DRENDO-1510 file (C-alpha; in Angstrom, 1 decimal, always signed):
<recs>
REC; n; res; u; v; w
REC; 1; MET; +10.7; +47.9; +51.5 .
REC; 2; SER; +12.3; +45.3; +52.5 .
REC; 3; ARG; +13.0; +44.3; +56.0 .
REC; 4; HIS; +16.7; +45.1; +55.4 .
REC; 5; THR; +16.6; +48.1; +53.9 .
REC; 6; LEU; +14.4; +49.6; +56.0 .
REC; 7; LYS; +17.0; +48.9; +59.3 .
REC; 8; THR; +19.9; +50.3; +57.1 .
REC; 9; LEU; +17.7; +53.1; +56.8 .
REC; 10; PHE; +17.1; +54.0; +60.3 .
REC; 11; PHE; +20.4; +53.3; +60.9 .
REC; 12; THR; +22.2; +55.6; +59.0 .
REC; 13; ILE; +19.4; +57.9; +60.2 .
REC; 14; MET; +20.2; +57.3; +64.1 .
REC; 15; THR; +23.9; +57.7; +63.7 .
REC; 16; MET; +23.8; +61.0; +61.5 .
REC; 17; LEU; +21.3; +62.4; +64.5 .
REC; 18; LEU; +23.9; +61.3; +67.2 .
REC; 19; VAL; +26.7; +62.4; +64.9 .
REC; 20; GLY; +25.2; +65.8; +64.5 .
REC; 21; ILE; +24.6; +65.9; +68.9 .
REC; 22; PHE; +28.0; +65.3; +69.1 .
REC; 23; LEU; +29.4; +67.9; +67.2 .
REC; 24; THR; +26.9; +70.2; +68.5 .
REC; 25; GLY; +28.0; +69.6; +71.8 .
REC; 26; CYS; +32.1; +69.9; +70.9 .
REC; 27; THR; +31.4; +73.1; +69.5 .
REC; 28; SER; +28.9; +74.6; +72.8 .
REC; 29; THR; +31.3; +73.8; +76.0 .
REC; 30; LYS; +32.8; +76.6; +76.2 .
REC; 31; THR; +30.3; +78.4; +77.9 .
REC; 32; SER; +30.6; +82.5; +77.8 .
REC; 33; THR; +29.3; +85.6; +80.0 .
REC; 34; ASP; +30.3; +88.1; +77.1 .
REC; 35; LYS; +27.8; +89.5; +75.0 .
REC; 36; PRO; +27.6; +89.2; +71.6 .
REC; 37; GLY; +29.5; +91.7; +70.1 .
REC; 38; ASP; +31.4; +92.7; +73.4 .
REC; 39; THR; +35.1; +92.8; +71.9 .
REC; 40; THR; +36.6; +93.7; +75.4 .
REC; 41; THR; +39.4; +92.0; +76.6 .
REC; 42; LYS; +39.3; +90.7; +79.8 .
REC; 43; SER; +42.8; +92.2; +81.6 .
REC; 44; PRO; +44.4; +91.4; +85.5 .
REC; 45; GLU; +43.3; +95.7; +86.1 .
REC; 46; ASN; +39.7; +93.9; +86.3 .
REC; 47; SER; +40.3; +90.8; +88.9 .
REC; 48; GLN; +39.8; +90.9; +92.3 .
REC; 49; THR; +43.2; +92.1; +93.6 .
REC; 50; PRO; +43.4; +94.3; +97.0 .
REC; 51; PRO; +43.8; +98.0; +96.6 .
REC; 52; THR; +47.6; +98.6; +97.6 .
REC; 53; SER; +48.4; +101.3; +100.2 .
REC; 54; VAL; +48.9; +103.7; +97.3 .
REC; 55; THR; +46.6; +105.6; +95.2 .
REC; 56; PRO; +47.8; +106.3; +91.6 .
REC; 57; THR; +48.0; +110.1; +93.0 .
REC; 58; GLU; +50.0; +109.8; +95.6 .
REC; 59; THR; +53.9; +110.2; +95.7 .
REC; 60; GLN; +56.2; +109.0; +98.3 .
REC; 61; ASP; +59.9; +110.5; +98.1 .
REC; 62; SER; +62.7; +110.1; +100.4 .
REC; 63; VAL; +63.8; +113.8; +101.9 .
REC; 64; LYS; +66.8; +114.9; +104.0 .
REC; 65; LEU; +65.5; +118.0; +105.8 .
REC; 66; THR; +67.7; +120.1; +107.7 .
REC; 67; LEU; +66.0; +120.5; +111.3 .
REC; 68; TYR; +67.0; +123.4; +113.8 .
REC; 69; PHE; +66.0; +122.2; +117.4 .
REC; 70; PRO; +67.2; +125.0; +120.4 .
REC; 71; ASN; +69.7; +123.7; +123.1 .
REC; 72; ALA; +69.3; +123.3; +126.0 .
REC; 73; ASP; +70.3; +126.5; +127.4 .
REC; 74; ALA; +67.6; +128.4; +124.9 .
REC; 75; SER; +71.0; +130.3; +123.7 .
REC; 76; GLY; +70.9; +128.7; +120.2 .
REC; 77; LEU; +69.9; +126.3; +117.7 .
REC; 78; ILE; +71.5; +123.3; +116.5 .
REC; 79; ALA; +71.0; +121.8; +112.8 .
REC; 80; THR; +70.2; +118.5; +112.9 .
REC; 81; GLU; +69.6; +116.1; +109.6 .
REC; 82; ARG; +66.7; +113.4; +108.6 .
REC; 83; THR; +65.8; +111.3; +106.2 .
REC; 84; VAL; +62.1; +110.6; +105.9 .
REC; 85; ILE; +59.1; +109.6; +103.7 .
REC; 86; VAL; +56.9; +112.5; +102.4 .
REC; 87; LYS; +54.0; +111.6; +100.9 .
REC; 88; ASN; +52.5; +114.6; +98.0 .
REC; 89; GLN; +55.2; +116.8; +98.5 .
REC; 90; GLU; +53.9; +118.1; +102.5 .
REC; 91; THR; +57.8; +118.5; +103.7 .
REC; 92; ILE; +56.6; +121.5; +105.8 .
REC; 93; LYS; +53.8; +119.2; +107.3 .
REC; 94; ALA; +57.0; +116.3; +107.8 .
REC; 95; MET; +59.2; +119.4; +109.1 .
REC; 96; PHE; +56.6; +119.7; +111.9 .
REC; 97; THR; +56.6; +116.3; +112.7 .
REC; 98; GLU; +59.8; +116.1; +113.2 .
REC; 99; LEU; +60.0; +118.9; +115.3 .
REC; 100; ALA; +58.2; +117.1; +118.0 .
REC; 101; THR; +60.4; +114.6; +118.3 .
REC; 102; PRO; +63.6; +116.2; +119.3 .
REC; 103; PRO; +67.4; +114.5; +119.4 .
REC; 104; ASN; +68.6; +113.7; +122.6 .
REC; 105; GLY; +70.5; +116.7; +124.7 .
REC; 106; LEU; +67.8; +119.0; +122.4 .
REC; 107; GLU; +64.8; +120.9; +123.5 .
REC; 108; LYS; +61.6; +120.4; +122.1 .
REC; 109; PRO; +60.8; +124.3; +120.0 .
REC; 110; LEU; +56.8; +123.7; +119.3 .
REC; 111; PRO; +55.0; +124.2; +122.9 .
REC; 112; ILE; +52.9; +120.8; +123.6 .
REC; 113; GLY; +49.6; +120.2; +121.4 .
REC; 114; THR; +50.7; +122.4; +118.4 .
REC; 115; THR; +49.4; +121.2; +115.4 .
REC; 116; LEU; +50.4; +122.4; +111.7 .
REC; 117; LEU; +46.7; +123.6; +110.5 .
REC; 118; GLY; +47.7; +124.8; +106.6 .
REC; 119; ALA; +50.7; +126.1; +105.3 .
REC; 120; THR; +51.1; +127.1; +101.8 .
REC; 121; VAL; +54.0; +129.1; +99.8 .
REC; 122; SER; +53.6; +131.6; +97.4 .
REC; 123; LYS; +55.2; +132.7; +94.5 .
REC; 124; ASP; +57.3; +135.5; +96.3 .
REC; 125; GLY; +58.9; +132.7; +99.0 .
REC; 126; VAL; +56.5; +133.5; +101.7 .
REC; 127; ALA; +55.8; +130.5; +103.4 .
REC; 128; THR; +51.9; +131.0; +105.7 .
REC; 129; ILE; +51.8; +128.8; +108.4 .
REC; 130; ASP; +48.4; +128.2; +110.9 .
REC; 131; LEU; +48.8; +127.2; +113.9 .
REC; 132; SER; +46.4; +126.0; +116.5 .
REC; 133; SER; +45.8; +128.1; +119.6 .
REC; 134; ASP; +47.4; +125.5; +121.6 .
REC; 135; PHE; +50.9; +127.0; +120.2 .
REC; 136; LYS; +50.5; +130.3; +122.2 .
REC; 137; LYS; +48.1; +128.3; +125.0 .
REC; 138; ASN; +51.3; +126.2; +126.3 .
REC; 139; PHE; +54.3; +128.5; +125.5 .
REC; 140; GLY; +56.5; +128.3; +128.4 .
REC; 141; GLY; +57.1; +131.3; +128.4 .
REC; 142; GLY; +60.3; +134.0; +128.0 .
REC; 143; SER; +62.2; +136.2; +125.2 .
REC; 144; ALA; +64.7; +133.8; +124.7 .
REC; 145; GLY; +62.4; +130.4; +124.3 .
REC; 146; GLU; +60.1; +132.8; +122.3 .
REC; 147; GLN; +63.2; +133.4; +119.9 .
REC; 148; MET; +64.6; +130.2; +119.9 .
REC; 149; THR; +61.0; +129.0; +119.7 .
REC; 150; MET; +60.0; +130.7; +116.9 .
REC; 151; TYR; +63.9; +130.5; +115.1 .
REC; 152; SER; +63.5; +127.0; +115.6 .
REC; 153; ILE; +60.1; +126.4; +113.1 .
REC; 154; ILE; +61.8; +129.6; +110.8 .
REC; 155; ASN; +64.8; +128.5; +110.1 .
REC; 156; THR; +63.9; +125.5; +109.3 .
REC; 157; LEU; +61.3; +126.0; +106.7 .
REC; 158; THR; +63.7; +128.3; +105.0 .
REC; 159; THR; +66.5; +125.6; +104.6 .
REC; 160; LEU; +63.7; +124.6; +101.6 .
REC; 161; PRO; +64.8; +126.5; +98.1 .
REC; 162; SER; +61.0; +127.8; +97.8 .
REC; 163; ILE; +60.7; +129.7; +101.0 .
REC; 164; THR; +62.6; +132.9; +101.5 .
REC; 165; SER; +60.2; +134.0; +104.6 .
REC; 166; VAL; +57.5; +132.9; +107.2 .
REC; 167; GLN; +53.8; +134.6; +108.0 .
REC; 168; PHE; +52.8; +133.1; +111.3 .
REC; 169; LEU; +48.9; +132.5; +111.4 .
REC; 170; LEU; +47.2; +131.7; +114.6 .
REC; 171; ASP; +43.6; +129.9; +113.9 .
REC; 172; GLY; +43.4; +131.6; +110.8 .
REC; 173; LYS; +44.3; +134.9; +111.8 .
REC; 174; LYS; +47.0; +137.0; +111.7 .
REC; 175; LEU; +48.3; +138.6; +115.3 .
REC; 176; ASP; +51.7; +141.4; +116.4 .
REC; 177; GLY; +53.0; +139.4; +118.6 .
REC; 178; ILE; +51.6; +136.0; +118.5 .
REC; 179; LEU; +54.1; +134.3; +121.6 .
REC; 180; GLY; +54.3; +138.3; +123.1 .
REC; 181; ASN; +57.6; +140.4; +122.2 .
REC; 182; LEU; +58.6; +138.9; +118.6 .
REC; 183; ASP; +56.3; +140.7; +115.9 .
REC; 184; THR; +54.1; +138.5; +113.4 .
REC; 185; SER; +52.8; +141.3; +111.3 .
REC; 186; THR; +54.6; +140.4; +108.8 .
REC; 187; PRO; +57.2; +137.6; +107.5 .
REC; 188; LEU; +59.9; +136.2; +109.0 .
REC; 189; LYS; +63.4; +135.8; +107.5 .
REC; 190; ARG; +65.9; +133.2; +108.8 .
REC; 191; ASN; +68.1; +134.8; +111.4 .
REC; 192; GLU; +72.1; +132.7; +110.7 .
REC; 193; SER; +73.5; +134.3; +114.1 .
REC; 194; LEU; +71.4; +132.0; +115.8 .
REC; 195; ILE; +72.7; +129.3; +114.6 .
REC; 196; ALA; +75.4; +127.5; +117.2 .
REC; 197; LYS; +78.4; +126.7; +116.0 .
</recs>
């Protein structure tokens, strides 16, 4: 074999090797972390985005509430309307929050420190509300004050179509007269006569 033929053969082999390396490099430029056989596609949900404050199971609704606040001389209840954002249909909780902040010129019906511990509504329309012991401990007294406090809550809650009466509990216990005179051993119904016209 001549020297010229050897050079040509060597040059041809080297060219083929370089072309092979080049082609191999071109097809493997994409690096993938997917496992073989993994056919799932990456979606934006898998990307790292900050969590939102509202979880998929949490709902928020704008609700118009009618609240009843005692007037200054405890002679009647004054209706006040407010629109609030309610989470997960916790309307009763929202009502208690709003009753803690009366409009100017009206009285706060809830004794200081009163906390709503729980609320349920039965199929027959009885709302059972469990109040903290501060409801009784911090009550100012007097039969007129008692009537305004109790019916402010009752008349407010019975504006909801699912509620016809209210059963009061104090720290989970049913008492004959939570604040003294009014019988709270059974559910109490709305009293329209106390609403000031």
